[in-house]
C-alpha positions in Angstrom: 9.9 -39.7 10.4 10.2 -36.0 9.1 7.1 -33.5 9.6 4.9 -33.6 6.6 4.8 -30.0 7.0 8.4 -29.4 6.9 9.3 -32.2 4.5 6.8 -30.3 2.1 8.8 -26.8 2.5 11.8 -28.2 2.3 11.2 -30.5 -0.9 9.1 -27.5 -2.7 10.8 -24.6 -2.2 13.9 -22.8 -3.3 16.6 -23.7 -0.4 17.0 -19.5 0.7 15.9 -20.2 4.4 17.7 -22.3 7.2 14.4 -22.4 9.2 14.0 -23.6 12.4 11.9 -26.8 12.9 8.7 -25.4 14.2 5.8 -25.4 12.7 3.4 -22.2 13.4 -0.2 -22.8 13.4 -1.8 -20.2 15.2 -1.1 -16.9 17.2 -3.2 -15.2 20.1 -2.1 -11.8 21.7 1.7 -12.0 22.1 2.1 -16.2 21.7 2.3 -18.4 19.0 1.2 -21.8 19.0 2.6 -24.7 16.7 0.9 -28.0 15.1 0.7 -29.9 18.0 -0.5 -27.3 20.3 3.0 -25.9 22.1 2.7 -22.6 23.1 5.7 -20.0 22.5 5.9 -16.5 23.5 7.2 -14.3 21.0 9.6 -11.7 21.0 10.9 -11.8 17.3 6.9 -10.6 15.9 7.6 -11.8 12.7 11.4 -9.7 12.4 9.4 -7.2 13.9 5.9 -6.9 11.8 3.3 -8.2 13.9 3.2 -4.9 15.8 -0.4 -5.8 17.1 0.3 -8.9 18.3 -2.3 -11.9 17.0 -5.8 -12.6 16.6 -6.5 -8.5 17.0 -10.7 -8.6 17.0 -10.6 -5.1 15.0 -7.6 -5.2 13.2 -9.0 -9.1 11.7 -12.6 -8.0 11.2 -11.3 -5.1 8.9 -9.5 -7.3 6.7 -12.6 -9.3 6.3 -14.9 -7.0 5.6 -12.3 -5.4 3.1 -11.8 -9.4 1.2 -15.7 -9.5 1.2 -15.8 -6.4 -0.5 -12.9 -6.1 -2.6 -9.2 -7.5 -2.6 -7.8 -6.5 -5.8 -8.5 -3.8 -8.8 -4.8 -2.3 -10.0 -3.3 1.5 -9.7 -5.2 1.7 -13.2 -8.6 2.8 -11.0 -8.6 4.6 -7.6 -10.2 2.3 -4.9 -11.9 3.2 -1.3 -9.0 2.7 1.0 -5.5 3.8 -0.7 -6.3 7.3 -0.4 -7.4 7.3 3.3 -4.3 4.8 4.3 -1.9 7.3 2.3 -3.3 10.0 4.3 -2.8 8.3 7.6 0.7 7.1 7.0 1.1 11.2 5.5 0.2 12.3 9.3 2.2 9.8 11.4 5.3 10.1 8.9 5.3 14.1 8.4 5.8 13.5 4.9 3.7 14.9 2.3 3.9 12.0 -0.7 3.3 8.5 -0.1 3.9 5.3 -2.5 3.1 1.7 -1.6 5.2 -1.2 -2.4 4.8 -4.9 -1.5 8.0 -5.2 0.6 10.4 -3.1 2.4 13.2 -3.7 -0.6 10.9 -2.8 -3.2 10.3 0.7 -0.7 14.3 1.4 -0.6 14.3 0.3 -4.5 11.7 3.1 -4.7 13.3 5.8 -2.6 16.6 5.3 -4.2 14.8 6.0 -7.9 13.2 8.9 -6.5 16.7 10.5 -5.0 18.1 10.0 -8.5 15.4 11.4 -10.2 15.1 14.4 -8.2 19.0 15.1 -9.0 17.8 14.4 -12.6 15.2 17.2 -12.6 17.3 19.5 -11.0 20.1 18.8 -13.5 22.5 18.5 -10.5 24.6 16.1 -12.5 24.3 13.9 -9.3 23.6 10.0 -9.1 26.0 8.5 -6.2 24.9 7.4 -2.7 26.6 7.4 0.6 25.5 4.4 2.9 26.7 3.2 6.3 29.3 0.3 7.4 26.7 -2.5 9.2 23.7 -1.4 7.3 20.9 -3.6 5.7 18.3 -2.2 3.6 17.5 -5.6 1.5 18.4 -7.9 -1.2 17.3 -6.9 -4.1 19.9 -5.2 -6.6 19.6 -2.0 -6.0 18.8 -2.9 -2.0 21.7 -4.9 -2.1 24.0 -2.3 -3.4 23.3 -0.1 -0.5 23.8 -2.8 2.0 27.3 -3.0 3.3 27.3 -6.8 4.0 29.7 -8.7 2.2 28.5 -12.2 2.6 25.1 -11.1 0.7 26.8 -8.9 -1.7 29.7 -10.8 -3.4 27.3 -13.5 -5.0 25.9 -10.7 -7.0 29.0 -8.1 -7.7 28.9 -6.4 -9.6 26.1 -4.2 -8.0 24.8 -1.1 -8.8 28.1 1.4 -9.1 28.2 4.9 -7.1 27.7 3.4 -3.5 30.4 4.1 -0.8 30.1 3.8 2.8 30.7 5.4 5.8 31.1 4.8 9.3 28.0 4.8 11.4 28.1 7.9 13.9 31.1 9.3 12.4 29.8 12.3 10.9 33.4 13.2 9.5 33.7 9.9 7.7 30.3 10.7 6.1 31.6 14.3 5.0 35.3 12.9 3.5 32.6 10.8 1.0 31.1 13.6 -0.4 31.7 14.9 -3.6 30.0 16.7 -6.5 28.5 13.3 -7.8 26.4 12.3 -4.2 22.7 13.0 -4.6 21.7 11.1 -1.4 23.0 9.9 2.2 21.2 6.7 3.5 21.0 5.3 6.7 19.0 3.5 9.4 18.2 5.8 12.7 19.1 2.4 14.7 20.5 -0.3 12.7 18.8 -3.8 13.3 20.4 -6.5 11.2 23.5 -4.4 11.6 23.6 -5.6 15.6 20.9 -3.4 16.9 23.3 0.5 16.6 21.4 3.3 17.2 22.5 6.8 15.8 23.6 9.2 17.9 21.7 12.7 17.4 24.6 14.5 16.7 25.4 12.3 14.2 21.7 12.6 13.0 21.7 16.3 13.1 24.8 16.2 11.6 23.7 14.4 8.5 20.8 16.6 8.1 23.2 19.8 8.2 25.6 18.1 5.7 22.6 17.3 3.5 21.2 21.2 3.1 24.7 22.2 2.8 25.4 20.3 -0.4 22.4 20.2 -1.7 22.0 16.2 -1.3 18.9 14.3 0.0 18.4 12.4 3.3 16.6 9.1 2.8 16.0 7.5 6.3 15.1 3.5 6.4 12.5 3.0 8.9 11.6 -0.6 7.6 12.4 -1.8 10.8 13.2 0.4 13.6 9.8 2.4 12.2 6.6 2.6 13.0 6.1 2.9 17.3 8.9 0.5 17.6 11.8 3.1 19.0 8.8 5.2 21.3 8.0 7.2 18.2 6.0 6.7 15.3 9.5 6.8 13.4 12.8 6.9 14.8 14.2 10.4 13.1 11.1 11.6 15.1 13.1 11.1 17.8 16.5 13.3 16.8 14.9 16.9 16.6 15.5 16.5 12.6 13.6 15.4 8.9 14.7 13.3 6.5 13.6 14.2 2.9 12.1 10.5 2.0 11.5 7.6 4.3 11.0 4.0 3.9 9.0 1.8 5.7 7.1 -1.3 5.7 7.0 -4.5 8.2 5.0 -2.9 11.2 2.4 -0.7 9.3 0.4 -2.8 8.0 -0.1 -5.5 11.3 1.1 -8.5 9.1 0.2 -8.0 5.8 2.9 -8.0 3.0 2.9 -3.9 2.7 5.8 -1.8 2.2 5.9 2.2 1.2 8.5 5.0 0.6 7.3 8.7 1.8 8.7 12.1 0.9 8.5 15.7 0.9 6.8 18.1 -1.1 9.6 19.2 -2.7 10.9 16.2 -3.0 8.1 14.8 -5.0 7.7 17.8 -7.2 10.9 17.1 -9.0 10.6 13.3 -8.5 8.7 10.6 -9.9 6.2 10.9 -12.8 3.6 9.2 -14.5 5.6 6.1 -16.4 8.7 6.8 -14.0 7.7 3.4 -11.3 4.6 1.5 -11.0 3.7 -1.8 -9.1 0.8 -4.5 -10.1 0.0 -4.7 -6.1 0.9 -2.0 -4.3 -1.6 -0.2 -3.0 -4.6 -2.3 -3.3 -7.5 -2.1 -1.3 -7.1 -5.2 0.9 -3.5 -4.0 2.0 -4.7 -0.1 2.7 -7.6 -1.3 4.6 -4.9 -3.4 6.9 -2.5 0.0 6.9 -5.4 2.3 7.9 -6.7 0.1 10.7 -3.3 -0.3 11.8 -2.5 3.5 12.5 -6.0 4.1 13.8 -5.5 1.5 16.3 -1.8 2.5 17.5 -3.2 6.1 17.6 -6.3 6.1 19.4 -4.5 3.2 21.4 -1.4 5.7 22.1 1.1 2.4 21.3 4.0 5.1 21.7 3.7 5.8 24.9 2.7 2.6 25.8 6.1 1.6 24.3 8.4 3.9 25.8 7.2 2.4 29.1 7.6 -0.9 28.4 10.8 -0.1 27.0 12.2 1.2 29.8 11.4 -1.7 32.1 12.6 -4.1 29.3 16.0 -1.9 29.5 16.0 -2.3 33.2 15.1 -5.8 33.2 17.6 -6.8 30.9 20.7 -4.7 32.3 19.3 -6.6 36.0 20.3 -10.0 34.1 23.6 -8.6 32.3 24.9 -8.1 36.1 24.1 -11.9 37.2 24.9 -13.3 33.9 29.1 -13.3 32.4 28.0 -14.1 29.2 26.1 -10.9 28.2 28.7 -8.2 27.3 26.2 -5.6 26.4 22.6 -4.3 26.3 21.6 -1.9 23.3 19.0 -0.2 21.8 15.6 1.7 22.7 11.9 1.0 23.3 11.2 -2.9 22.1 14.3 -2.9 19.7 16.5 -4.7 22.0 20.3 -6.6 21.3 21.7 -8.5 23.7 25.6 -9.0 23.0 27.0 -12.2 23.9 30.4 -13.3 24.5 29.9 -16.1 21.5 27.9 -16.7 18.4 24.3 -16.2 19.6 22.9 -19.5 17.2 22.5 -22.2 20.0 21.0 -19.9 22.3 18.4 -18.9 19.9 17.7 -23.0 19.5 17.5 -23.3 23.5 15.4 -20.8 23.6 12.6 -22.3 20.9 13.3 -25.3 23.2 11.9 -23.4 26.4 9.2 -21.5 24.3 10.4 -18.3 23.5 11.0 -16.8 20.0 13.9 -14.7 19.6 16.4 -14.1 16.5 19.6 -12.9 16.1 21.3 -9.7 14.7 24.8 -10.4 13.2 26.6 -13.3 14.6 26.4 -12.6 18.2 23.6 -10.3 19.2 20.1 -11.8 20.2 17.4 -8.9 18.6 14.6 -8.8 20.6 11.1 -7.2 18.8 8.0 -8.6 20.3 4.4 -7.5 19.2 4.2 -3.4 20.3 0.9 -4.4 22.8 3.5 -6.5 25.1 3.0 -6.1 28.9 5.2 -6.2 31.6 4.1 -9.8 33.0 5.3 -11.0 29.2 8.7 -9.0 30.1 9.5 -11.1 32.8 8.1 -14.1 31.3 11.1 -13.4 28.8 13.6 -12.8 30.9 12.9 -15.9 33.3 12.6 -18.1 30.1 16.1 -16.4 28.8 18.3 -16.4 32.2 17.6 -20.4 32.3 18.9 -20.9 28.5 22.0 -18.4 29.2 
């Protein structure tokens, strides 16, 4: 007999996800439990969202307090948490102005609009974008237009025109696409969905220099690789360079649906104005309380240093596993966003891991993606390695 929770979901929701047959009910620390009480070690973190794990008392109490005070008021008025959260994000992103959204996709939409408005106000006549092959920025029409996944794009074309795709980590391929119509280059410092591909330092610095030379903007998509996951608050900070606009979401709210895009004062001065962009829910008291508390915990607990330590340990253990497992072709990534490329599609492996009480996800068809809560310890990595070894 089909599980009633699964039956209700399958019957009533639009079928846009092929869900695994697991009904999750609660979480504690870095573990999730299904409705029957089975325990799962979580190395997926809700697709890199649950950075603080589950049941963090301080975080939960902050949300409960805000729920009892005020959940929503709209952006027609000020509230007590929005400015605090924006100030916190400005501090850790090194950006000057923030716009809160409901998701990462919406953050990308806002970033693209800000870049076009900047070019419009500067009267440059620029309106086109250069994005990267193997990129993923979201599934709305604008975000999809700068995403180079044919399977995602084809059913919805024609998409927004004026987008060309360069080879990731190939600066000359980017340079070859620049024209007098280019207004921005958009890239992920570490591609998640595209297979856990990390940008080279020379590539990131070369993009920055090229943008400066050509008078165009550099946009970094930090939705998945940002907020501590690579060992710095945001991945671009590990490259000795700085973008003009960044998009973020996932881990910045610890699990509540919130995203943001942020920009330098220069971009803000010449881009979005009242009436150009809006959101009903973005920046409401509840999500901003979550953002402010998440940043507070990250900074106080020095989570980026913990990620660096755990990342080194995880990398070493994965490389050791590779030496004993012929199925593994490559280990790649940094910090607590790691990929294991296999000789075959990983779908069966992911399902077998679930049976062993381990949650992992894929990136492309042949890469196992590991994006655990950032609070994991060595004992959790050891447990993951044992389960994965058994599965492989």
